[in-house]
C-alpha positions as CSV (number, residue, x, y, z in Angstrom):
1,M,-0.3,0.1,0.0
2,I,2.7,2.4,1.0
3,K,4.7,1.0,-2.4
4,N,1.5,2.2,-4.5
5,L,1.1,5.8,-2.5
6,V,4.8,6.5,-3.1
7,A,4.1,5.4,-6.8
8,A,1.0,7.8,-7.0
9,I,2.9,10.6,-5.7
10,V,6.1,10.3,-8.1
11,S,3.8,9.8,-10.8
12,A,1.7,13.0,-9.9
13,V,5.0,15.0,-9.5
14,V,6.6,13.8,-12.4
15,L,3.4,14.5,-14.1
16,F,3.2,18.2,-12.5
17,S,6.8,19.1,-13.7
18,A,5.9,17.9,-16.6
19,A,2.8,20.2,-17.2
20,S,4.3,22.8,-16.0
21,S,7.5,22.5,-18.2
22,F,4.8,22.9,-21.1
23,A,2.8,25.3,-20.0
24,E,6.3,27.8,-19.5
25,P,7.2,28.0,-23.0
26,Q,3.5,28.7,-24.0
27,K,3.6,31.4,-21.1
28,Q,7.0,32.7,-22.9
29,I,5.2,32.2,-26.5
30,E,2.2,34.4,-25.5
31,R,4.6,37.2,-24.1
32,R,6.6,37.4,-27.2
33,N,3.1,37.5,-29.3
34,I,2.1,40.6,-27.4
35,M,5.8,42.1,-27.6
36,S,5.6,41.6,-31.2
37,S,2.5,43.0,-31.8
38,N,3.7,46.3,-29.7
39,I,6.7,46.2,-31.7
40,S,5.1,45.8,-35.2
41,Q,2.5,48.7,-34.7
42,E,5.7,51.0,-33.5
43,T,7.2,49.7,-36.5
44,K,5.1,50.7,-38.7
45,A,4.3,54.0,-37.6
46,D,8.4,54.4,-37.6
47,E,8.3,53.0,-41.2
48,V,6.0,56.1,-42.1
49,N,7.7,58.2,-40.6
50,S,11.6,56.5,-42.2
51,F,9.9,57.0,-45.5
52,N,8.5,61.0,-45.2
53,E,12.6,62.0,-43.5
54,Y,13.6,59.6,-46.6
55,K,11.8,61.8,-49.1
56,A,12.6,65.5,-46.9
57,V,16.5,64.7,-47.3
58,A,15.9,64.1,-50.8
59,E,13.9,67.2,-51.2
60,A,16.8,69.1,-49.8
61,L,19.6,67.7,-51.9
62,R,17.2,69.0,-55.1
63,P,18.3,72.4,-55.3
64,Y,22.0,71.1,-55.2
65,I,20.9,68.4,-57.9
66,E,19.3,71.0,-59.9
67,S,22.1,73.3,-59.7
68,A,24.5,70.2,-61.9
69,K,22.1,71.0,-64.7
70,T,21.8,75.0,-64.8
71,G,24.9,76.3,-63.5
72,D,23.3,78.1,-61.0
73,G,25.1,78.3,-57.8
74,K,22.8,80.7,-55.9
75,L,20.4,78.0,-56.3
76,T,23.5,75.3,-55.3
77,R,23.7,77.7,-52.3
78,T,20.2,77.1,-50.9
79,A,21.1,73.6,-49.8
80,F,23.8,74.3,-48.1
81,Y,24.2,76.1,-44.0
82,D,26.1,79.0,-43.8
83,H,29.2,76.7,-42.2
84,A,28.9,74.3,-44.5
85,H,32.5,72.6,-45.6
86,I,33.2,71.4,-48.9
87,V,36.4,69.0,-49.5
88,G,37.5,67.4,-52.9
89,S,39.5,67.2,-56.0
90,I,38.7,67.1,-59.9
91,D,41.8,66.2,-62.3
92,G,44.2,66.1,-59.3
93,T,43.9,69.4,-58.4
94,F,42.6,69.4,-54.6
95,Y,39.7,72.0,-53.8
96,N,39.2,73.3,-50.3
97,M,36.0,75.4,-49.9
98,D,33.5,76.9,-47.8
99,A,29.3,77.3,-49.2
100,D,29.4,80.5,-50.5
101,T,33.1,79.9,-52.6
102,F,31.7,76.5,-53.4
103,K,28.4,78.8,-55.2
104,D,31.0,80.6,-57.1
105,A,32.8,77.7,-58.6
106,V,29.1,76.0,-59.9
107,N,28.5,79.5,-61.7
108,E,31.5,78.9,-63.1
109,G,31.5,75.5,-64.3
110,G,28.3,76.5,-66.1
111,E,24.9,74.1,-67.2
112,S,25.9,70.6,-67.8
113,P,21.8,69.9,-69.3
114,K,22.8,66.2,-69.8
115,V,24.2,65.8,-66.0
116,E,22.3,62.5,-64.7
117,H,22.3,61.4,-61.5
118,Y,21.1,59.0,-58.5
119,I,21.2,59.1,-55.2
120,A,22.9,55.9,-54.4
121,W,21.0,55.9,-50.3
122,I,20.4,58.0,-47.6
123,D,20.6,57.3,-43.6
124,I,18.8,58.7,-41.4
125,S,19.5,59.5,-37.4
126,G,17.0,61.8,-35.5
127,P,17.7,65.3,-37.0
128,A,21.3,64.0,-38.6
129,A,21.9,62.3,-42.5
130,A,24.0,61.2,-44.8
131,A,23.7,60.8,-48.2
132,K,25.4,59.7,-51.1
133,V,24.9,61.0,-54.6
134,E,26.3,59.7,-57.8
135,F,27.0,61.9,-60.9
136,I,27.9,60.9,-64.6
137,N,28.4,64.0,-67.3
138,W,28.9,67.1,-65.1
139,S,30.9,68.9,-66.8
140,G,32.4,66.0,-68.4
141,F,33.4,64.1,-64.9
142,R,31.7,61.4,-63.2
143,F,31.3,62.5,-59.5
144,T,30.6,60.8,-56.3
145,D,29.4,62.9,-53.5
146,F,28.7,62.5,-50.0
147,F,27.0,65.0,-47.7
148,V,26.6,65.3,-44.4
149,L,22.7,67.0,-43.1
150,Y,21.5,68.0,-40.2
151,K,17.7,69.1,-39.5
152,Q,16.9,72.1,-37.8
153,D,13.8,74.1,-36.9
154,G,12.2,71.2,-39.7
155,Q,14.1,72.1,-42.4
156,W,17.3,69.6,-43.8
157,K,20.0,71.3,-45.3
158,I,23.5,70.4,-45.8
159,S,26.3,70.8,-44.0
160,G,29.3,69.3,-45.6
161,K,30.3,67.6,-48.5
162,V,32.9,65.4,-49.8
163,Y,33.5,64.2,-53.3
164,D,35.5,62.4,-55.5
165,S,35.5,63.3,-59.7
166,H,37.2,59.7,-60.4
167,S,39.8,61.6,-62.6
168,Q,43.7,61.4,-61.4
169,N,42.9,61.5,-57.9
């Protein structure tokens, strides 16, 4: 009788342990699903915001991109902060300019109506962003431009630019 009682208690403990071990993962799965649904809701809102910010940064680059075609230095200047710095080289000659000097260089270079471009990437973190834009046929050169942008008072502007003309550098 005692032997049967001990066997029953052991069986009950084993069954209880087994049931507990199955129940615990189920609770973890339920918790994970709740967390997942909260994350996916946040992610959708974040995705919309991220997409809108991407478009806003691309729009901030537009005056610069358009000035490549028109040769309008005043237009390109509107894309830059006053403190902006531009560094790069063309045909092996190093250039280190502020935004106003760069404006004059764009004017001097003139129009390039056959220039083509594409935005290779934009990376955004809060009010800071970086972008890479490729140009071909800008005054006969291919350029790779790297931009650093900042959003202040709801407006994105270029804070700095580093470029390569892919020519004798």
